[in-house]
C-alpha positions as semicolon CSV with decimal commas, in nm:
position;residue;x (nm);y (nm);z (nm)
1;M;0,825;17,091;-8,425
2;Q;0,764;17,120;-8,803
3;D;0,887;17,466;-8,822
4;K;1,238;17,356;-8,672
5;L;1,242;17,045;-8,885
6;D;1,211;17,261;-9,183
7;E;1,480;17,499;-9,090
8;M;1,711;17,179;-9,023
9;S;1,619;17,066;-9,341
10;R;1,722;17,386;-9,513
11;R;2,047;17,392;-9,319
12;V;2,126;17,037;-9,442
13;M;2,051;17,107;-9,808
14;R;2,299;17,404;-9,806
15;Q;2,559;17,163;-9,721
16;T;2,497;16,868;-9,979
17;Q;2,262;16,772;-10,223
18;G;2,384;16,390;-10,188
19;L;2,563;16,216;-9,930
20;A;2,817;16,350;-9,683
21;R;2,930;16,082;-9,432
22;V;3,215;16,339;-9,291
23;T;3,140;16,686;-9,261
24;A;3,303;16,990;-9,064
25;I;3,117;16,851;-8,730
26;P;3,328;16,552;-8,610
27;R;3,117;16,220;-8,605
28;V;2,819;16,394;-8,809
29;G;2,695;16,280;-9,143
30;I;2,417;16,431;-9,357
31;G;2,239;16,300;-9,658
32;V;1,989;16,425;-9,916
33;V;1,821;16,176;-10,145
34;D;1,551;16,270;-10,372
35;R;1,377;15,964;-10,496
36;P;1,273;15,616;-10,325
37;S;1,575;15,380;-10,361
38;R;1,616;15,013;-10,400
39;P;1,713;14,793;-10,096
40;M;2,087;14,826;-10,041
41;A;2,333;14,619;-9,831
42;T;2,532;14,786;-9,593
43;V;2,692;14,756;-9,244
44;Y;2,579;15,004;-8,999
45;E;2,835;15,147;-8,727
46;P;2,699;15,222;-8,371
47;M;2,514;15,562;-8,450
48;I;2,216;15,760;-8,423
49;C;2,008;15,872;-8,730
50;L;1,750;16,139;-8,723
51;V;1,524;16,195;-9,027
52;L;1,435;16,546;-9,109
53;Q;1,203;16,467;-9,401
54;G;1,076;16,156;-9,578
55;A;1,111;15,795;-9,465
56;K;1,321;15,502;-9,485
57;Q;1,291;15,142;-9,422
58;V;1,570;14,885;-9,295
59;M;1,578;14,520;-9,268
60;I;1,810;14,379;-9,021
61;G;1,797;13,983;-8,956
62;D;1,431;13,889;-8,922
63;R;1,317;14,242;-8,826
64;T;1,201;14,540;-9,026
65;V;1,195;14,882;-8,892
66;R;1,069;15,214;-9,041
67;Y;1,175;15,563;-8,932
68;D;1,067;15,920;-9,019
69;P;1,077;16,256;-8,843
70;A;0,860;16,152;-8,557
71;C;1,127;15,896;-8,436
72;T;1,488;15,812;-8,441
73;F;1,708;15,526;-8,526
74;I;1,971;15,403;-8,279
75;A;2,225;15,129;-8,374
76;S;2,437;14,992;-8,097
77;L;2,646;14,729;-8,291
78;E;2,781;14,662;-8,637
79;L;2,480;14,531;-8,791
80;P;2,455;14,393;-9,157
81;A;2,141;14,554;-9,284
82;S;1,945;14,641;-9,600
83;G;1,787;14,970;-9,622
84;C;1,593;15,176;-9,863
85;V;1,445;15,518;-9,881
86;V;1,076;15,455;-9,906
87;E;0,943;15,848;-9,923
88;A;1,136;16,100;-10,136
89;S;1,061;16,325;-10,421
90;P;1,267;16,605;-10,619
91;D;1,014;16,856;-10,439
92;K;1,029;16,682;-10,098
93;P;1,342;16,485;-10,065
94;Y;1,461;16,224;-9,783
95;I;1,692;16,454;-9,546
96;A;1,878;16,287;-9,273
97;A;2,161;16,346;-9,009
98;S;2,357;16,093;-8,841
99;L;2,566;16,084;-8,544
100;T;2,844;15,819;-8,496
101;I;2,831;15,705;-8,120
102;D;3,166;15,770;-7,942
103;R;3,175;15,518;-7,662
104;A;3,434;15,729;-7,463
105;I;3,206;16,021;-7,441
106;L;2,911;15,799;-7,372
107;T;3,129;15,643;-7,085
108;D;3,202;15,954;-6,956
109;L;2,851;16,107;-6,965
110;L;2,739;15,799;-6,777
111;A;2,982;15,860;-6,477
112;T;2,814;16,175;-6,397
113;M;2,450;16,040;-6,412
114;P;2,280;15,820;-6,132
115;A;2,273;15,462;-6,206
116;S;1,981;15,286;-6,400
117;P;1,884;14,942;-6,509
118;E;2,072;14,850;-6,834
119;G;1,764;14,716;-7,001
120;Q;1,748;14,425;-7,273
121;T;2,017;14,302;-7,507
122;A;1,935;14,519;-7,798
123;G;2,128;14,613;-8,088
124;F;1,898;14,846;-8,261
125;A;1,579;15,033;-8,175
126;V;1,339;15,311;-8,283
127;T;1,262;15,556;-8,011
128;P;1,017;15,900;-8,042
129;V;1,185;16,226;-8,107
130;T;1,107;16,452;-7,812
131;P;1,097;16,836;-7,817
132;D;1,420;16,830;-7,611
133;L;1,580;16,611;-7,834
134;L;1,501;16,804;-8,151
135;D;1,625;17,101;-7,984
136;A;1,981;16,941;-7,926
137;W;2,000;16,805;-8,272
138;A;1,907;17,165;-8,417
139;Q;2,167;17,341;-8,202
140;L;2,431;17,088;-8,322
141;L;2,343;17,112;-8,691
142;A;2,351;17,518;-8,647
143;L;2,706;17,488;-8,628
144;F;2,720;17,419;-9,007
145;D;2,653;17,799;-9,022
146;A;2,903;17,895;-8,734
147;P;3,209;17,687;-8,808
148;Q;3,424;17,886;-8,601
149;D;3,217;17,757;-8,291
150;I;3,259;17,382;-8,378
151;G;3,568;17,295;-8,185
152;V;3,382;17,453;-7,857
153;L;3,038;17,373;-7,885
154;A;3,006;17,053;-8,096
155;P;3,129;16,852;-7,793
156;L;2,869;16,991;-7,571
157;R;2,586;16,953;-7,810
158;E;2,682;16,604;-7,886
159;R;2,667;16,497;-7,513
160;E;2,318;16,681;-7,497
161;I;2,204;16,449;-7,746
162;L;2,331;16,128;-7,586
163;Y;2,203;16,270;-7,241
164;R;1,835;16,323;-7,387
165;L;1,859;15,951;-7,545
166;L;1,974;15,808;-7,211
167;Q;1,678;15,980;-7,024
168;G;1,442;15,813;-7,292
169;P;1,295;15,478;-7,333
170;Q;1,596;15,360;-7,503
171;G;1,864;15,485;-7,240
172;G;1,904;15,126;-7,133
173;L;2,035;15,033;-7,472
174;L;2,287;15,317;-7,464
175;R;2,406;15,227;-7,112
176;Q;2,466;14,874;-7,244
177;I;2,706;15,003;-7,518
178;A;2,911;15,205;-7,245
179;R;2,970;14,910;-6,991
180;E;3,228;14,676;-7,065
181;D;3,047;14,405;-6,846
182;S;2,718;14,442;-7,012
183;Q;2,564;14,170;-7,208
184;L;2,575;14,389;-7,518
185;S;2,938;14,442;-7,467
186;R;2,991;14,071;-7,447
187;V;2,797;14,008;-7,787
188;R;3,012;14,267;-7,931
189;R;3,321;14,097;-7,840
190;A;3,208;13,796;-8,047
191;I;3,107;14,018;-8,333
192;D;3,460;14,172;-8,348
193;W;3,580;13,814;-8,400
194;I;3,327;13,732;-8,676
195;R;3,388;14,033;-8,882
196;A;3,748;14,011;-8,842
197;H;3,743;13,635;-8,964
198;F;3,409;13,616;-9,154
199;D;3,576;13,419;-9,440
200;Q;3,702;13,134;-9,205
201;A;3,521;12,845;-9,043
202;M;3,339;12,943;-8,713
203;R;3,244;12,744;-8,403
204;V;2,984;12,860;-8,174
205;E;3,173;12,712;-7,870
206;E;3,444;12,967;-7,944
207;L;3,231;13,255;-7,985
208;A;3,049;13,167;-7,655
209;K;3,378;13,139;-7,483
210;I;3,480;13,485;-7,607
211;A;3,172;13,642;-7,505
212;G;3,196;13,470;-7,160
213;M;2,869;13,319;-7,188
214;S;2,718;12,964;-7,186
215;I;2,617;12,853;-7,550
216;P;2,241;12,877;-7,502
217;S;2,281;13,220;-7,325
218;F;2,517;13,349;-7,610
219;H;2,253;13,224;-7,873
220;R;1,965;13,401;-7,693
221;H;2,169;13,735;-7,644
222;F;2,294;13,732;-7,970
223;K;1,981;13,691;-8,139
224;A;1,830;13,957;-7,927
225;A;2,097;14,183;-8,021
226;T;2,116;14,137;-8,400
227;A;1,769;13,974;-8,489
228;M;1,985;13,680;-8,656
229;S;2,189;13,389;-8,521
230;P;2,576;13,392;-8,515
231;L;2,577;13,176;-8,838
232;Q;2,337;13,415;-9,025
233;Y;2,535;13,715;-8,919
234;Q;2,855;13,552;-9,052
235;K;2,686;13,455;-9,396
236;T;2,543;13,809;-9,441
237;L;2,875;13,967;-9,403
238;R;3,009;13,703;-9,648
239;L;2,747;13,795;-9,899
240;H;2,791;14,165;-9,855
241;A;3,158;14,151;-9,902
242;A;3,102;13,936;-10,203
243;R;2,859;14,189;-10,364
244;R;3,131;14,455;-10,321
245;M;3,383;14,239;-10,483
246;L;3,173;14,138;-10,772
247;V;3,101;14,515;-10,861
248;A;3,482;14,539;-10,944
249;S;3,509;14,160;-11,084
250;N;3,268;13,932;-11,230
251;D;3,437;13,588;-11,126
252;A;3,169;13,464;-10,898
253;G;3,351;13,133;-10,849
254;R;3,680;13,314;-10,711
255;T;3,475;13,564;-10,500
256;A;3,284;13,268;-10,336
257;Y;3,609;13,107;-10,225
258;S;3,756;13,448;-10,132
259;V;3,470;13,504;-9,856
260;G;3,494;13,167;-9,734
261;Y;3,245;12,921;-9,937
262;E;3,352;12,601;-10,028
263;S;3,092;12,554;-10,284
264;A;3,021;12,778;-10,573
265;S;2,658;12,649;-10,606
266;Q;2,563;12,723;-10,257
267;F;2,704;13,055;-10,289
268;S;2,487;13,160;-10,574
269;R;2,187;13,018;-10,436
270;E;2,253;13,187;-10,111
271;Y;2,355;13,519;-10,295
272;A;2,025;13,496;-10,512
273;R;1,812;13,448;-10,224
274;M;1,951;13,760;-10,045
275;F;1,994;14,006;-10,325
276;G;1,735;13,880;-10,584
277;A;1,935;13,783;-10,874
278;P;2,227;13,550;-10,929
279;P;2,581;13,710;-10,881
280;S;2,696;13,766;-11,242
281;R;2,370;13,925;-11,316
282;D;2,357;14,131;-11,005
283;A;2,687;14,264;-11,053
284;E;2,613;14,334;-11,392
285;R;2,305;14,562;-11,267
286;L;2,491;14,720;-10,995
287;R;2,780;14,850;-11,227
288;G;2,512;14,995;-11,454
289;M;2,349;15,206;-11,178
290;P;2,410;15,565;-11,123
291;A;2,658;15,673;-10,912
292;A;2,427;15,824;-10,643
293;D;2,271;15,457;-10,609
294;H;2,602;15,319;-10,534
295;A;2,659;15,607;-10,276
296;E;2,315;15,495;-10,123
297;M;2,481;15,156;-10,061
298;A;2,699;15,299;-9,799
299;S;2,467;15,547;-9,691
300;L;2,343;15,699;-9,359
301;A;2,111;15,465;-9,174
């Protein structure tokens, strides 16, 4: 497997020495980071990340996961997270590839497969990389060197990656993404509302109604999916949005009200608790960071 990982790493490095969230292959992103990074806040979209070299650590809610070339990371929901590269150097950089999950492709693929249990309501997971899964990724990334074949072969190889994952221990997680009536899809409907209205007052009773669940059931499934409560999810979105605003404007009070806080002092306390420094000081530090570190704020998983 190591020879294949090395070959795939060289292929990615021929394409970029930084981050490329959009590439010639639809839904595929790649990244190369040559040093460990500070924890950076982002929101992960439903996606799969394969690390070819190095390692990354991500905190989502009250859970921390670490992944490297032995495993692949799957996010099935939009998840506020804080991640950092923990193994990287100029001689041996962190190298990763990501595949955004297309729900329509997943649904179509499931229609051709035998029915299986959905599994638990999980919004993210780390699963081992098998030789078959690595082969599927290798063939997809090989299309960087054969761009004339992308239109025909990329969809086939994307389906194979999803198929291999569906056969693995996290297959139930992917099945929940595709099924409209799954517990995960119901939680997603509530998440969609929170993301669209994160700066507004939120009532859990209304979110439970959107999800079609009782309040206790909604709390349980939401926490299982996101590793946080609905209120924590909303607060994290607010603080992430505020941090992006503060990079352009150092007005902490106006930013606090813009993202839904009624108290500037409460905003400052919660901001410092999450990011390790008061809003103005953190914004000043971010503006002084190299462009590569800013790119890492919106990097691959």
